[in-house]
C-alpha positions as CSV (number, residue, x, y, z in Angstrom):
1,X,0.0,2.4,51.8
2,X,0.8,6.0,53.2
3,X,0.8,8.9,51.0
4,X,4.6,9.1,51.5
5,X,5.3,5.9,50.1
6,X,3.8,7.4,46.9
7,X,6.2,10.2,46.5
8,X,9.1,10.3,44.1
9,X,12.8,10.2,45.9
10,X,14.0,13.6,46.2
11,X,16.9,14.1,43.7
12,X,20.3,15.0,45.3
13,X,20.6,17.7,42.7
14,X,18.2,20.7,42.0
15,X,16.3,19.7,38.6
16,X,16.8,22.0,35.4
17,X,13.5,23.1,34.3
18,X,13.1,24.4,31.0
19,X,11.5,27.6,30.6
20,X,8.2,28.1,29.4
21,X,8.1,28.3,25.5
22,X,7.9,32.1,24.2
23,X,5.5,32.1,21.0
24,X,8.4,34.1,19.7
25,X,10.6,31.3,19.6
26,X,8.3,29.2,17.2
27,X,9.7,29.4,13.6
28,X,13.1,31.0,14.8
29,X,16.6,29.2,14.2
30,X,18.7,27.8,16.9
31,X,22.5,27.5,16.7
32,X,23.7,23.9,17.6
33,X,26.7,21.9,17.7
34,X,26.7,18.3,17.0
35,X,30.3,16.5,17.2
36,X,32.5,19.2,16.2
37,X,30.0,20.5,13.5
38,X,28.2,23.9,14.2
39,X,24.8,24.0,12.4
40,X,21.8,26.0,12.5
41,X,18.3,24.4,12.5
42,X,14.5,25.6,13.0
43,X,13.2,25.6,16.4
44,X,11.6,22.0,17.6
45,X,13.6,20.0,15.0
46,X,14.5,16.6,16.7
47,X,18.2,15.8,17.4
48,X,17.7,13.0,15.0
49,X,16.3,15.2,12.3
50,X,19.4,17.8,12.6
51,X,21.7,14.9,12.3
52,X,20.4,13.2,9.3
53,X,20.0,16.6,7.4
54,X,23.4,17.0,8.2
55,X,24.9,13.9,6.9
56,X,25.3,12.8,10.4
57,X,24.6,8.7,11.0
58,X,22.4,7.9,14.1
59,X,20.8,4.8,14.3
60,X,17.3,4.0,14.7
61,X,14.9,1.2,15.0
62,X,11.1,2.6,16.2
63,X,11.6,5.5,14.3
64,X,9.8,6.0,11.0
65,X,8.9,8.9,8.7
66,X,5.6,7.9,8.4
67,X,4.9,7.3,11.9
68,X,4.6,9.6,15.2
69,X,7.5,9.4,17.5
70,X,7.7,6.9,20.1
71,X,11.2,6.8,21.5
72,X,10.9,3.3,23.0
73,X,14.1,1.6,21.2
74,X,16.7,3.8,22.6
75,X,18.9,2.8,19.8
76,X,19.2,6.6,19.0
77,X,20.6,7.8,21.9
78,X,23.0,10.6,22.2
79,X,25.0,12.6,24.8
80,X,23.8,16.2,25.2
81,X,26.3,18.4,27.2
82,X,24.9,19.3,30.6
83,X,22.6,16.3,31.2
84,X,22.9,13.5,33.3
85,X,21.4,10.7,31.1
86,X,21.8,9.7,27.5
87,X,18.7,11.0,25.2
88,X,16.8,9.6,22.6
89,X,17.6,11.8,19.8
90,X,14.3,10.8,17.9
91,X,12.3,12.2,20.6
92,X,14.5,15.1,21.8
93,X,13.0,18.5,20.1
94,X,15.8,21.5,20.2
95,X,14.3,24.4,22.0
96,X,17.9,26.2,22.8
97,X,21.4,26.0,22.1
98,X,22.8,22.6,23.0
99,X,25.9,20.5,22.3
100,X,25.4,16.7,21.1
101,X,27.9,14.0,21.0
102,X,26.4,11.2,18.6
103,X,29.5,8.9,19.0
104,X,31.0,8.7,22.4
105,X,32.1,6.0,24.1
106,X,29.4,5.9,26.5
107,X,26.7,6.3,23.6
108,X,29.0,3.4,21.6
109,X,28.6,0.9,24.5
110,X,24.9,2.0,25.6
111,X,23.8,1.1,22.1
112,X,25.9,-2.4,22.0
113,X,24.1,-3.2,25.4
114,X,20.9,-2.4,23.9
115,X,21.3,-4.6,21.1
116,X,22.4,-7.3,23.2
117,X,19.4,-7.2,25.5
118,X,17.4,-6.9,22.2
119,X,19.0,-10.0,20.6
120,X,18.9,-12.2,24.0
121,X,14.9,-12.3,23.0
122,X,15.2,-12.6,19.6
123,X,14.6,-16.2,18.1
124,X,15.5,-17.5,14.8
125,X,18.1,-18.1,12.3
126,X,19.3,-15.1,10.3
127,X,20.1,-17.3,7.3
128,X,16.6,-18.9,6.9
129,X,14.8,-15.6,7.6
130,X,12.5,-14.0,5.1
131,X,14.3,-10.3,5.9
132,X,18.1,-11.9,5.6
133,X,20.1,-8.8,4.6
134,X,17.1,-6.7,4.5
135,X,16.7,-6.6,8.6
136,X,17.4,-3.6,10.4
137,X,18.3,-5.7,13.6
138,X,20.9,-7.5,11.6
139,X,22.2,-4.7,10.0
140,X,22.9,-3.0,13.2
141,X,24.3,-6.0,14.8
142,X,26.9,-6.2,12.2
143,X,27.6,-2.3,12.5
144,X,28.3,-2.7,16.2
145,X,30.2,-5.7,15.8
146,X,28.0,-8.0,17.8
147,X,29.5,-11.3,17.3
148,X,28.3,-13.1,20.7
149,X,25.4,-13.3,22.3
150,X,26.4,-11.3,25.9
151,X,22.9,-12.1,28.0
152,X,22.2,-15.4,26.0
153,X,20.0,-16.3,23.2
154,X,16.7,-18.4,23.1
155,X,17.0,-22.1,22.2
156,X,13.4,-22.5,21.3
157,X,10.5,-20.4,20.0
158,X,8.3,-18.6,22.8
159,X,5.1,-18.3,20.7
160,X,3.6,-20.2,17.9
161,X,3.7,-18.6,14.6
162,X,0.4,-17.1,13.5
163,X,-0.2,-18.4,9.8
164,X,-4.0,-17.9,10.1
165,X,-4.2,-15.1,7.4
166,X,-4.4,-15.6,3.7
167,X,-2.1,-12.2,3.5
168,X,0.0,-11.2,7.0
169,X,2.0,-13.7,9.0
170,X,3.1,-13.0,12.5
171,X,6.2,-14.6,14.4
172,X,6.3,-12.7,17.6
173,X,9.7,-14.2,18.4
174,X,11.3,-12.0,16.1
175,X,9.8,-9.0,17.7
176,X,11.7,-6.3,19.4
177,X,8.6,-4.3,20.6
178,X,9.8,-1.2,18.8
179,X,5.7,-0.7,18.2
180,X,5.9,0.7,14.6
181,X,3.0,-2.1,13.7
182,X,0.7,-0.8,16.5
183,X,1.5,3.2,15.8
184,X,1.1,2.0,12.0
185,X,-2.5,0.0,12.8
186,X,-3.8,2.7,15.0
187,X,-2.2,5.9,13.9
188,X,-1.4,5.6,10.1
189,X,-4.4,3.3,9.2
190,X,-6.7,4.1,12.2
191,X,-7.7,0.1,12.2
192,X,-6.6,-1.0,15.4
193,X,-5.7,-4.5,15.2
194,X,-2.6,-4.5,17.3
195,X,-1.5,-3.4,20.7
196,X,1.2,-3.5,23.2
197,X,0.0,-5.4,26.4
198,X,1.0,-6.7,30.0
199,X,4.1,-5.2,31.6
200,X,8.0,-5.7,31.7
201,X,9.4,-8.8,30.3
202,X,5.8,-10.2,29.8
203,X,5.3,-7.1,27.0
204,X,4.3,-8.2,23.7
205,X,2.2,-6.9,20.7
206,X,-1.1,-9.1,20.5
207,X,-4.2,-8.9,18.8
208,X,-7.7,-8.3,20.4
209,X,-7.9,-11.0,23.1
210,X,-4.8,-12.4,21.2
211,X,-6.8,-14.1,18.6
212,X,-5.5,-14.9,15.6
213,X,-5.1,-12.1,12.6
214,X,-7.9,-14.2,10.6
215,X,-10.3,-13.6,13.6
216,X,-9.9,-10.0,14.2
217,X,-10.6,-6.9,12.3
218,X,-7.2,-6.7,10.0
219,X,-7.8,-5.5,7.0
220,X,-4.8,-7.3,5.2
221,X,-3.0,-4.2,4.0
222,X,0.0,-5.1,5.3
223,X,1.5,-1.5,6.0
224,X,2.6,-3.3,9.4
225,X,4.9,-5.3,7.2
226,X,6.2,-2.4,5.3
227,X,7.5,-0.8,8.8
228,X,8.3,-3.7,10.9
229,X,12.3,-3.7,11.4
230,X,12.5,-7.4,11.4
231,X,10.7,-10.5,10.3
232,X,8.3,-10.5,12.9
233,X,5.5,-9.6,10.4
234,X,5.6,-11.1,6.8
235,X,3.5,-12.0,3.8
236,X,2.0,-15.4,3.2
237,X,4.4,-16.3,0.1
238,X,3.1,-18.9,-2.5
239,X,6.0,-19.0,-4.4
240,X,6.6,-22.6,-3.9
241,X,3.2,-23.3,-5.3
242,X,3.8,-21.2,-8.6
243,X,7.4,-22.9,-9.0
244,X,5.4,-26.4,-9.1
245,X,3.0,-25.3,-11.3
246,X,5.6,-23.7,-13.5
247,X,7.3,-27.1,-13.3
248,X,4.1,-29.1,-14.0
249,X,4.1,-29.4,-18.1
250,X,-0.2,-30.0,-17.6
251,X,-0.1,-26.6,-16.5
252,X,-0.7,-23.1,-18.5
253,X,0.6,-20.7,-15.8
254,X,0.0,-16.8,-16.9
255,X,0.9,-14.1,-14.7
256,X,-0.5,-10.5,-14.7
257,X,1.5,-7.5,-13.4
258,X,0.3,-4.6,-11.8
259,X,1.8,-1.2,-12.8
260,X,3.2,-0.5,-9.3
261,X,5.0,-3.2,-8.6
262,X,6.9,-2.5,-12.2
263,X,7.5,1.1,-11.2
264,X,9.1,-0.2,-7.5
265,X,10.8,-4.1,-8.4
266,X,13.9,-2.3,-9.5
267,X,14.7,-1.3,-5.7
268,X,14.8,-4.8,-5.0
269,X,18.0,-5.3,-7.1
270,X,19.8,-2.2,-5.9
271,X,18.5,0.4,-8.3
272,X,17.0,3.8,-6.9
273,X,13.3,4.5,-6.8
274,X,11.8,6.2,-9.6
275,X,12.2,3.9,-12.7
276,X,10.1,1.3,-14.1
277,X,11.1,-2.0,-15.2
278,X,8.1,-3.1,-17.2
279,X,9.3,-4.7,-20.2
280,X,12.6,-6.0,-18.6
281,X,10.3,-7.7,-16.1
282,X,8.5,-9.3,-19.1
283,X,11.8,-11.1,-20.2
284,X,12.6,-12.1,-17.0
285,X,8.9,-13.6,-16.3
286,X,9.2,-15.9,-19.6
287,X,12.7,-17.0,-18.6
288,X,11.2,-17.9,-15.2
289,X,9.1,-20.3,-16.9
290,X,5.7,-18.4,-17.0
291,X,3.7,-19.5,-20.5
292,X,2.1,-15.8,-20.9
293,X,2.7,-12.8,-19.3
294,X,-0.4,-10.2,-19.5
295,X,-1.1,-6.6,-18.4
296,X,-3.3,-6.0,-15.7
297,X,-3.7,-2.6,-17.1
298,X,-5.7,-4.2,-19.9
299,X,-8.4,-4.9,-17.4
300,X,-8.1,-2.0,-15.6
301,X,-9.2,-0.5,-18.8
302,X,-12.1,-3.0,-18.7
303,X,-12.7,-1.3,-15.1
304,X,-13.3,1.8,-16.3
305,X,-15.8,0.6,-18.9
306,X,-17.8,-1.3,-16.3
307,X,-17.6,1.1,-13.0
308,X,-17.9,4.4,-15.3
309,X,-21.1,3.1,-16.9
310,X,-22.3,1.8,-13.2
311,X,-21.6,5.7,-12.2
312,X,-23.8,6.7,-15.4
313,X,-26.4,4.4,-14.6
314,X,-27.0,5.4,-10.9
315,X,-26.9,8.9,-12.1
316,X,-29.6,8.3,-14.8
317,X,-31.8,6.2,-12.3
318,X,-31.3,8.9,-9.4
319,X,-31.7,12.3,-11.3
320,X,-34.1,11.0,-14.2
321,X,-36.2,8.0,-12.9
322,X,-36.3,9.4,-9.4
323,X,-35.1,6.1,-7.8
324,X,-34.3,7.1,-4.2
325,X,-32.6,3.6,-3.6
326,X,-29.9,4.3,-5.7
327,X,-26.9,5.0,-3.6
328,X,-24.7,8.1,-4.3
329,X,-22.1,9.0,-3.9
330,X,-20.5,5.9,-5.7
331,X,-17.2,4.4,-4.1
332,X,-14.2,2.6,-6.0
333,X,-14.0,-1.2,-5.3
334,X,-10.3,-1.6,-6.8
335,X,-8.7,-1.6,-3.3
336,X,-9.4,-4.9,-1.2
337,X,-8.0,-3.2,2.0
338,X,-10.5,-0.5,1.6
339,X,-13.4,-2.7,0.6
340,X,-12.5,-4.9,3.9
341,X,-12.4,-1.5,6.2
342,X,-15.9,-0.6,5.0
343,X,-17.1,-4.2,5.5
344,X,-15.7,-4.1,9.1
345,X,-16.3,-0.3,10.0
346,X,-19.4,0.9,7.7
347,X,-21.5,-2.1,6.9
348,X,-24.3,0.0,6.3
349,X,-22.8,1.7,3.5
350,X,-21.9,-1.0,1.3
351,X,-24.3,-0.4,-1.4
352,X,-22.3,2.5,-1.9
353,X,-19.4,0.4,-3.2
354,X,-19.3,0.1,-6.9
355,X,-19.9,-3.8,-7.7
356,X,-17.1,-4.0,-10.4
357,X,-14.7,-6.2,-9.2
358,X,-11.0,-5.3,-9.1
359,X,-8.7,-5.6,-12.3
360,X,-6.9,-8.5,-10.5
361,X,-10.3,-10.4,-10.1
362,X,-11.7,-9.2,-13.6
363,X,-8.5,-10.7,-15.4
364,X,-9.1,-14.0,-13.6
365,X,-12.6,-14.4,-14.7
366,X,-11.9,-13.6,-18.3
367,X,-9.0,-15.6,-18.4
368,X,-10.8,-18.9,-17.4
369,X,-13.7,-18.0,-19.7
370,X,-12.6,-15.8,-23.1
371,X,-9.0,-16.7,-23.0
372,X,-9.7,-20.4,-22.4
373,X,-12.2,-20.4,-25.1
374,X,-9.9,-18.7,-27.5
375,X,-6.9,-20.7,-26.8
376,X,-8.8,-24.0,-26.4
377,X,-7.1,-24.6,-23.4
378,X,-9.0,-26.3,-20.4
379,X,-9.6,-23.9,-17.7
380,X,-9.1,-26.5,-15.1
381,X,-5.4,-26.4,-16.3
382,X,-4.8,-22.8,-16.3
383,X,-3.0,-21.5,-13.3
384,X,-3.6,-17.7,-12.7
385,X,-1.0,-15.5,-11.0
386,X,-1.2,-11.7,-9.9
387,X,1.7,-9.7,-9.6
388,X,0.3,-7.2,-7.1
389,X,1.6,-4.3,-4.8
390,X,-0.5,-5.4,-2.1
391,X,-1.0,-8.1,0.3
392,X,-4.6,-7.5,0.5
393,X,-4.8,-9.1,-2.8
394,X,-4.2,-12.7,-1.4
395,X,-7.0,-12.4,0.8
396,X,-9.1,-11.0,-2.3
397,X,-8.4,-14.0,-4.6
398,X,-9.3,-16.3,-2.0
399,X,-12.9,-14.7,-1.4
400,X,-15.5,-17.4,-1.7
401,X,-17.2,-15.2,-4.5
402,X,-14.3,-15.0,-6.5
403,X,-15.5,-17.9,-8.8
404,X,-17.6,-16.7,-11.2
405,X,-15.9,-18.2,-13.9
406,X,-16.8,-21.8,-12.3
407,X,-13.0,-22.1,-11.2
408,X,-11.2,-19.8,-8.8
409,X,-10.6,-16.8,-10.6
410,X,-6.8,-15.9,-9.2
411,X,-5.3,-18.9,-8.0
412,X,-2.2,-16.9,-6.5
413,X,-1.3,-13.2,-5.5
414,X,2.5,-12.7,-5.2
415,X,4.0,-9.3,-3.8
416,X,6.4,-7.1,-5.4
417,X,9.0,-8.5,-2.7
418,X,7.9,-12.2,-3.4
419,X,8.5,-12.0,-7.1
420,X,11.8,-10.5,-6.8
421,X,12.9,-13.3,-4.6
422,X,11.6,-15.7,-7.5
423,X,13.6,-13.8,-9.8
424,X,16.9,-14.2,-8.0
425,X,16.5,-17.7,-7.3
426,X,16.2,-18.3,-11.0
427,X,19.8,-16.3,-11.0
428,X,18.4,-13.3,-12.9
429,X,19.6,-10.0,-12.5
430,X,16.2,-7.8,-13.5
431,X,18.2,-4.7,-14.6
432,X,20.1,-6.3,-17.3
433,X,17.3,-8.2,-19.1
434,X,16.4,-7.0,-22.6
435,X,13.2,-5.5,-23.0
436,X,9.9,-7.5,-24.4
437,X,6.3,-6.7,-25.0
438,X,3.5,-8.1,-23.3
439,X,1.7,-11.4,-24.9
440,X,-1.5,-11.1,-26.7
441,X,-4.5,-11.1,-26.2
442,X,-4.0,-9.1,-22.9
443,X,-1.2,-7.2,-24.1
444,X,-2.1,-3.9,-25.0
445,X,-3.6,-1.4,-22.6
446,X,-4.0,2.5,-22.1
447,X,-2.1,5.0,-19.9
448,X,-5.2,5.5,-18.2
449,X,-5.0,1.7,-16.6
450,X,-1.4,2.4,-15.8
451,X,-2.1,5.2,-13.5
452,X,-4.2,3.0,-11.2
453,X,-1.0,2.8,-9.8
454,X,-0.9,6.1,-8.0
455,X,-3.6,7.9,-5.8
456,X,-6.1,9.4,-7.7
457,X,-5.3,7.4,-11.0
458,X,-8.6,5.4,-11.0
459,X,-10.3,8.9,-10.9
460,X,-8.3,10.3,-13.4
461,X,-8.9,7.4,-15.9
462,X,-12.5,7.3,-15.2
463,X,-12.9,11.0,-15.7
464,X,-11.0,10.9,-19.0
465,X,-13.4,8.0,-20.2
466,X,-16.8,9.4,-18.8
467,X,-16.5,13.1,-20.0
468,X,-15.4,12.2,-23.3
469,X,-18.4,9.8,-23.6
470,X,-21.1,12.0,-23.1
471,X,-19.7,15.2,-24.6
472,X,-17.5,13.7,-27.3
473,X,-14.8,16.0,-26.4
474,X,-11.5,15.3,-24.4
475,X,-11.5,16.2,-20.6
476,X,-10.6,19.9,-20.5
477,X,-7.4,19.5,-19.1
478,X,-3.3,20.3,-20.5
479,X,-2.3,17.0,-22.0
480,X,-5.0,14.7,-20.0
481,X,-3.6,15.8,-16.9
482,X,-6.3,15.9,-14.3
483,X,-4.0,17.6,-11.7
484,X,-6.9,17.8,-9.1
485,X,-6.7,14.1,-8.5
486,X,-2.8,14.0,-8.2
487,X,-0.5,14.3,-5.4
488,X,-0.5,13.2,-1.9
489,X,-2.9,15.3,0.1
490,X,-4.9,12.8,2.3
491,X,-8.0,13.9,0.9
492,X,-8.7,15.9,-2.3
493,X,-12.3,17.6,-3.7
494,X,-13.1,19.0,-6.8
495,X,-15.5,18.9,-9.5
496,X,-15.9,18.8,-13.6
497,X,-18.3,20.7,-14.9
498,X,-20.7,18.9,-17.6
499,X,-21.6,21.2,-20.9
500,X,-22.6,20.3,-24.3
501,X,-23.7,16.8,-23.9
502,X,-24.5,14.6,-26.4
503,X,-28.4,14.1,-26.9
504,X,-28.9,11.0,-25.0
505,X,-27.1,12.6,-21.7
506,X,-28.7,15.8,-21.7
507,X,-30.2,14.8,-18.2
508,X,-26.6,16.0,-16.9
509,X,-26.2,19.5,-18.9
510,X,-24.8,21.8,-16.3
511,X,-24.1,19.5,-13.6
512,X,-20.8,19.6,-11.2
513,X,-19.7,16.4,-11.4
514,X,-18.1,16.4,-7.9
515,X,-15.5,14.0,-6.9
516,X,-13.2,13.2,-3.8
517,X,-9.9,11.1,-3.9
518,X,-8.4,9.6,-0.4
519,X,-5.9,7.4,0.2
520,X,-5.2,5.5,3.5
521,X,-7.8,4.1,5.8
522,X,-7.2,6.9,8.1
523,X,-8.4,9.3,5.6
524,X,-11.2,6.6,4.6
525,X,-12.4,7.0,8.1
526,X,-12.6,10.8,7.6
527,X,-14.6,10.8,4.3
528,X,-17.1,8.1,5.8
529,X,-17.6,10.4,8.8
530,X,-18.2,13.3,6.2
531,X,-20.3,11.1,4.2
532,X,-22.3,10.1,7.6
533,X,-22.8,13.7,8.3
534,X,-24.3,14.9,5.0
535,X,-21.0,16.9,4.0
536,X,-20.6,14.7,0.8
537,X,-24.5,14.7,-0.4
538,X,-24.0,16.3,-3.3
539,X,-20.7,14.4,-4.3
540,X,-21.0,11.8,-7.0
541,X,-17.7,9.8,-7.1
542,X,-15.1,8.8,-4.7
543,X,-12.2,7.0,-5.1
544,X,-10.4,5.1,-1.9
545,X,-7.2,3.4,-1.6
546,X,-6.4,1.7,1.5
547,X,-2.8,2.2,1.4
548,X,-0.5,5.7,1.8
549,X,-0.1,7.0,-1.8
550,X,-2.2,4.2,-3.3
551,X,-0.7,1.1,-4.8
552,X,2.7,2.4,-5.1
553,X,2.8,2.1,-1.4
554,X,0.8,-1.3,-0.9
555,X,2.1,-3.6,1.7
556,X,3.9,-5.9,-0.9
557,X,6.1,-3.2,-2.2
558,X,10.1,-3.0,-1.6
559,X,11.3,-2.2,2.1
560,X,11.8,0.7,3.2
561,X,9.2,3.0,2.1
562,X,8.6,6.6,3.0
563,X,6.9,9.9,1.3
564,X,10.0,10.4,-0.7
565,X,10.2,7.1,-2.3
566,X,6.5,6.9,-2.9
567,X,6.5,10.1,-4.6
568,X,9.4,8.6,-6.9
569,X,7.3,5.6,-7.7
570,X,4.4,7.7,-8.9
571,X,6.6,9.9,-10.9
572,X,8.0,6.7,-12.7
573,X,4.5,5.6,-13.4
574,X,3.3,9.4,-14.4
575,X,6.3,9.3,-17.0
576,X,5.4,6.1,-18.4
577,X,2.1,6.9,-19.1
578,X,2.9,10.0,-20.9
579,X,5.3,8.1,-23.3
580,X,2.4,5.7,-24.6
581,X,0.2,6.3,-27.6
582,X,-2.9,5.1,-26.1
583,X,-4.1,7.1,-23.1
584,X,-8.0,6.6,-22.6
585,X,-9.6,3.4,-21.6
586,X,-12.4,3.3,-24.1
587,X,-10.0,3.8,-27.1
588,X,-8.6,0.2,-26.5
589,X,-9.3,-1.9,-29.6
590,X,-8.9,-4.9,-27.6
591,X,-11.3,-3.7,-25.1
592,X,-13.7,-3.5,-28.0
593,X,-13.1,-6.9,-29.1
594,X,-14.0,-8.4,-25.9
595,X,-17.4,-6.6,-25.6
596,X,-18.0,-7.5,-29.4
597,X,-16.8,-11.4,-29.4
598,X,-17.5,-12.0,-25.7
599,X,-19.4,-9.6,-23.4
600,X,-21.6,-9.1,-26.2
601,X,-24.7,-7.2,-24.2
602,X,-21.8,-4.2,-23.2
603,X,-20.6,-2.8,-20.1
604,X,-22.8,-3.8,-16.9
605,X,-24.9,-6.3,-19.3
606,X,-25.7,-9.5,-18.1
607,X,-22.7,-11.5,-18.7
608,X,-20.5,-9.0,-17.6
609,X,-22.4,-8.6,-14.6
610,X,-22.0,-12.4,-13.6
611,X,-18.3,-12.2,-14.4
612,X,-16.9,-8.8,-13.8
613,X,-19.4,-7.6,-10.7
614,X,-20.0,-9.1,-7.4
615,X,-23.7,-8.9,-7.7
616,X,-26.3,-8.6,-10.3
617,X,-27.9,-5.1,-10.7
618,X,-30.6,-4.7,-13.6
619,X,-29.4,-2.8,-16.3
620,X,-33.1,-1.8,-17.6
621,X,-33.2,-0.6,-21.1
622,X,-30.5,2.2,-20.8
623,X,-27.9,1.7,-23.7
624,X,-24.8,3.2,-23.5
């Protein structure tokens, strides 16, 4: 092939080459006109951002607030005066004065044409789809009056549905190639399971060698589901099995509810983000038919006792006994997505993980042992359901080691979206429900357990208890708010000075207890690389949550998600927490009761290690 064949065709009109950017323009304001509206915007603002900031509707599919710009779907095209072709508004930075039309005949026809092309490859019946009425493609088809398939419609599926995972299902027949899932997995979470492969009409989103999700390094976080505009990705829903258990008179079906779903489930019923429906949800669950409704915050308190004691034991063995085999910093182990991440990418650091199970799994273990004994119910007849914000919890409850009670600790993991569907199926409108308390004996919990739902919450809860146990005083922060743990910075570092300690803890006198909080596995990777380089060698405790924002941004939470929505959910949790009379895990009288009556050798004792931890570590003669 000659060099001439490689040259681009010569344009009939000279190209307009933008002037080189002058540094003095950065940060300046630029006057523009969109439709008939004049406005000024900061230099570099995209047309789409300018439109949305000024309440001008422009549709989009590939764009998402959490993700980098892609500009691949072209639904957001607009007409820019002086430019021959329509421009993708999400990928067009404003660097000079322009005039834009967002709804001209040309724009409208182009968007309709793009939709018709997408629908020609989109197989499935909307009415039976898990995203019916919540599908962005369906909404746009309605908005643009699509009432027929201009380019035809598939009459049979092209791909088999991948149902291999306990957590995430993939139906590529409904994929529109927006690549949100790819950018989520690669950029937001830095896992890299998904990628666009092939070219032209053979393009598809695939895993490594097109293997099922269960055979690749997917961490089950479900963040791809939360950003998929259609039902190409969805969770593995166990609600039919749960209904069958509820309808079986021989089964005693109990459900535990985590704080994050309670702070978000109202969104599934048309309510604005930012309000918890904890007690309304209790009533709804009883009306559905659950025999008992328990609070996951109870075992969050239990987790603090176990994980906090484990940290103090590690510090004692390292600093007093000189045991160099003890690994510090200790990592939290509440997030199953994070646990799977470290298993895949940093297996040499697994000994840094706390051995404590997550609150979900602790709940299952004590329900099928302690609760079964207290009530006289055969544990074989107890069905444990966990309402969680997280699709990875489905994988966690199916891990083969989670059977220390002699039975499967948690039978079913249920996401916020899935439970909302069950509530609607029962004919219940959640916001109208009267309020009710949780059931005993796992109905009373502290605010420390409640704040597990937001990034930094586990660390804050642990510090409230650990500091008071070793000093006899409350943590020196106003109203128990440890602000260094709060907020949405990707990685936060701080320390607490340990002074005036009880006699048995004098070996920690004067120590700066250093801690790190991170959320999202992209930030987890940064923390791990910092640890490998020695940068965190003097840190004692690290909290990592797999999802952006922590559990409030979990892969099973209501769609859509955004930084603003996650902030409102966190606000709801913190407001609810400060209204509670009990705000420290170690002051929960029901936690004292279970140690007195059942876990009689105390936190990190032999029995608690068997039931509440993933491996046994000798406690020795160190007494807390």
